[in-house]
N, C-alpha and C positions, 0 to 999 in steps of 0.2 A: 671755151665756154663763154655763149655770149652775155653779157651783161642783163637782160632779162632773166637767163636762165641761172644766174649768181646771183641776183636778188630774191628769186623762187627758192632758191637752194638755201638763202641763208635765212627766208622767212620760215622754213619748215621747221616742225618740231619734233626734233631729233631725240631720238633712245637709244641707250644701250645698257645691258643688263648682264652680267654673270653669275649668271644661277648654278655655275658648279663649279666645287671643291677641285682644284685643279693639284695632285700629288705628283712625285714624281724620282726616279732617282733608279740607279743599277740596283737591280734583285729587291724591286719596291714592291713587286708582287707577294712578298711574303706574307706584306702587311695587308691583303685584302681582304680577308677573313674578321679581322679586329675590325675594318674599318668599316664592311658592310654590315658589321651586327651593331655595330656604333649608329648608324642608320635604323635601329630598330627591326632588320630582316629578321627573321626566323628559318623561311622558307623558299629560296630564291628559284626564279627559271633563269638558266644557264642559255643564253640564246649565242648559235655559233652555227658555224658552217663547218657539213660533213668534212672537209678536207682539215681544216684545222682541229676540229675534234680528236680525226682516225689519228693524224700527225700527232699526238700529245702534246701540242702546243695550250691546250687549255689544263692539264694535270695540274700543273703548282695552283693553278689558280682553283680548281675543285678542291684540291689536298687541301688550301690553307681556308677555304670556306667550310669545309667539313670539322679541319681543327678548330675551328671556332663555335661548332656546336650548330649550323646552318647546315640546315639539310638542303639537298640539290636536286632540283626535278632537270630534267635536262631536256633543249628542244634543238636538234642540230639539225634543221632540216632547210637551214638562208638557204638563198642560190639568189646569183648576181639580179641588181634591179628589180625587189622583192616585190611580190604579186600581192595585192590586197586578199586573194584565198590564202595566202600563207601568213600575214595576220591574223585575219579569219580564225586559221589554224591553231595557232601560236597562243592566241587571248582566251581559244577554248580549254587550250592543256595547261593554262595560267590560272584558268578559274577553277576548274575541275580539281585539280590538285589543290585548292586552296593556299597558294602559293601570296606571298605578302613583299616581294621586293622583285626585281631583274637584275642579272648581272650579264652584258655583252661583252663580250669575247671576239675579236673578230677585223674585218674591215668596216667600209661604208656600211657594209650590206645587213652584218650583225645588228651594228647598231644604231641604222634607219628601223630595222623590225621590229627591236626592242623598246625603241620608243613608238612604235607607231601601235605594239600591241600593249604598251602604257595609256594608251590612248583608250581604247577598247577595253582596259579593265576598268575605267574609272568614269566614260562614258558610255549613254547606249548606243547601240545600231553598230554601224561599221565603222572604220576609218575614213573612207571612203567621204560620209556624211560632215567629215572635219576637213573635207581641201581648202587649203585657203585661196578661196575663190569667193568673187561677190555672189551672194545669195546661196552659200553652205556658212554652218554653226561655227562660231567660234570657240577654243575649247574653255572648259570651264572649270577645269580641276586639274590638281596638279596629277600627273602619274603617278605611278607607284616609285619608293628609292628604286635610283636606277644609276649602276656605277656602270662606267667603259672602260673596256681595258683593250686599246689598239694591238694590234697587232700587226700592221703597218702604218706607213707615213705620207697622209695624205688626203684623206676625205676632209678631216677635222670634225668629222661627225663627233667627237667623242665631247667636243664644246661648243657644239652649235644649236641651235634652238631649231632645227627644221628636219623632219624628215621628208626622205623621198621614197614615194613608192607607185608601184605601177599597176596601172587601169588597166590591165590586157583587153576588156570590151573595148575601150575608146582607143587605144597603141595611144598612151598617155602616159608620161609619167608627172605625177603632181605634189606640191607640197602640203603637207600640215605641220604646222608649227606653232610657235610663239616662247614665252619663258618659261609656259607652265610642261614646256614637253624636253626641256634641256636636263640631261644627266644631275645628277645629285653631286657626284663625285666622278673623278678621272683617275686613272692612275696610269702614268705612261712608264714603261718600262723596255731598257733599249733590249734586255736581252732578251724580250720577244719578239722583236724583230728579225735577230740574226740570223732566221730558217728564211726570209725572204730571199724566194729569184730573183734575180738580177731585174729581169723583164718587170715582174710587180715593184722593183724599187725603184725603178726607173719612170712606171707610168704614174704610178700613188705620187712621186717626189716631185713631179712637173704637176699634176693636178692641183696638189698645195700651194705652188709654184703659180700656177694660173688662181686660185681662189686671192695671192696676196694681190696680186697683180691686177685683176678685173678691180676687184673691193678697192685697190688703194686710186684707179684712174677712174669708177663709176660716178654718175653725178650725184649719189645719193652719199659721198666717202664723207667723214667727220674725224677729227684730231684723233679721237682714241681708236678708230680704226687703222686710220694711217700710221699711227706709233706702230701698233701690232703687226702692219702687212708690210712695210719697210725692213722690220728684224727677219721676219720670216722669209722676205726676199733674199736678203746678206745670208742668213742661216743658210740657205739651198743653195746660192751659187758655191759658199763653202765646202759643201760634205756632199752633194747627191754625187760628184763624181767619185768620190772617195766609198760611201756606202753602197755603189752601184757595181764599185768593182772589188771591193773586200768586203763581204757581206758581214765579217766578224769585226770589225772597226768600228767597237763601241762607244767610241767619241763621235765619230760621223754616224752612229744609228741614232744616238742621242740627241744631236743637231738636226736631225732630221725629224725627231719626235715631236722636239720644240719648234721648229720649222710649218708642221701641221698643224700643231695645236693652234700656234699664234696664228697660223694662216686662217682656220676655224673660226678662230675669234673675230678677223676682219670681218666677217661672214654676217656678222651681230649686230651690221646694220641690214639695211632692204634686201639688196640685192647684188648679182655680179657682173655678168655683162653677156655679150655676144657667143665666148663657147662654151660659157655654161646654159645659156639659151639651146647652143644647137644641140649638145651632147643630151641634154636633158629630152628632147624631143625626140632625138636619134634613137636614143637607148628605150625611147618608149614603143618604136614601130619595130626594130629589129633588136635580138640580144648581144648589145656589145658593148664589154668592157668601160666604164665613164670615164673613166681616169686616161685611160687610151686614146679615146675618141677625145676630149680635153686638150691633150697633149699634141695630136695630129693637127688641132685646129688654133692653136695659141696664133704659132707666128702669121698666120694666114690673119689671125681676126685681129691680134698687134700692128699688122701692117694697113689695115684697113681703119684703125683705129687712130692711132698716134697722133694726126690734127686735129680730133678732138679736145686734145689734154694735150697740146706739145707737151708743155711744161713742167706737167707727173709724169708724162714718159719719159723726157729728160730726167728728172728725180729715180723713175725703176732702173736708168741706166747706171745711175753711179751708186744707187745700193747693191747690183750686181756684182760690181766692182771695176765697172770701164771709167779710167782718167778720162774726164771730161773738161778737164781745165782750159784746153784751147781749142771746143766744138760752140759751135752755137746753138741754140734753144734745141733747134731742127736737128739738127748732127745730130748730137746725143740723144733725140727721143729715136730716131731712125738706127743709130749703136744699139741700143737697148732692145729692137727688135729683132734685127739680128743675131744679136748674142742669145737669143729664145732660139730662133732657129738653129744656131749649130749648136744647142745644147740640145736639142732634140736628136738631130743629128748623129751626136757623141753618142748616144745615150739610145742608139737602134730601136727607136719609135718608129712601130711601123705606120705606115701612111694611111689615110680610112679605105684608100684601096684595097691595099694588105691585109687590112682589117675586116673585110666582106661586105662593105660599100659599095651598090653599085653610082658613076655619075649620074647613070639614067633615073635616079631620085632625086635630082638636086633641085625640080622645082617646089616637087610636093616635101622635101624637108625643108628649103626656105618658107615656103607658106605654114609649115608647121611651128617653125622658131619665131615667126611672128607673136603665135597665142604666147610663146612664154613670157611671164613677167617680168622675169631677168634683161629680156629685149629692153626695155622701159629704163634702165640704170645704168647702160651702152653710154660711152661718152661721146659716140658720137652717133646720129641720128639713121637710124637704119630704115629698110621698107624691105619689099622682097624681094626687088631688084637687087640690092646692095647683100642680103643673104647669097643670092645667085652668085653675085661676084664671088665671095667668100669662100664659099665652096666650091668653086670654080680655080681658086686659089691652092685648093688642097688638094684638087685634084691635076694638079700644074696645067688646067687647060687654058688660063690665062698668064701673060707674065709677069713676074715679080716687078713691085715697083719702085723698090727700094735699089 
């Protein structure tokens, strides 16, 4: 980080808010009914995806809500990379049924959809009108009481102040948010995570790691986000391989649930970095799983980025358990990058090409990534040419530099 950048960073007016009550414990889902009732909710829209609902994962949530006297209206149409039209449909159900609260059960898509439904329930027009972009309207009202119950350990959407929604017309994923969109309550119960297949455990877990690393190394990092990001890295390093190998390992599941939440809090600052800029823009163009894309991109992104903040990348290495005692800062930074490459390989994360992304798209994808606001938080300056290099590393079209 240059001297001018350090001065500019220190002069910035930083903000960190945590509007979400965080409650957790093995078996804690049994408390959800009373907790939601305490938020003043009498009729809740349950937002989930058909896979989660049909597998019965949401059943204990529904039972607890009904036992507390809360009427439950089901909206189980969530899809990956949720589009604006899905949010419009969900908010129409919310209003038609006279709901007064939201409960999201599932991964990031369910939680983001519920947040966006909350925006439409308390504002005029579509969520698209409230995109976090120049010329768009800011949020003015708190969304209805929202309880998030993650069934994966990755996105951190249970505590983030953003919803990521797809505008299908533009082929673009946009953010809407701020403290007014955050969940009122999240309940973390690792028992809901044991049904996660290994490949989902892997890609969501590396997504959590990516949040932590990108938010720790970005230009807008601040002490409170540093603290949660570093602990998230430690938890991922300790527990992700165990959770991947044995889905019933409740200690590992609990550790990963905490890692995802902590990494989500590290997103409470303003940005992430190139991996999230790339994955979000890619996900707006083709239907690709966000966590899996981020996981495939993290090694190449870190390989490019470490020179922008070598001391911070060296600290990442320590956080994931590398003995850096006899290493120089540069050696430690590179060791951290290689650790992530090895983790992605250990967890059998498919390459971008295996995920259905054609190398022929590289120039188009690089151009789109430049339009994502997270590009500007990246620790090393980026141009289209730099994004092309990173994508080429993802496709192994250029040699590794470490």
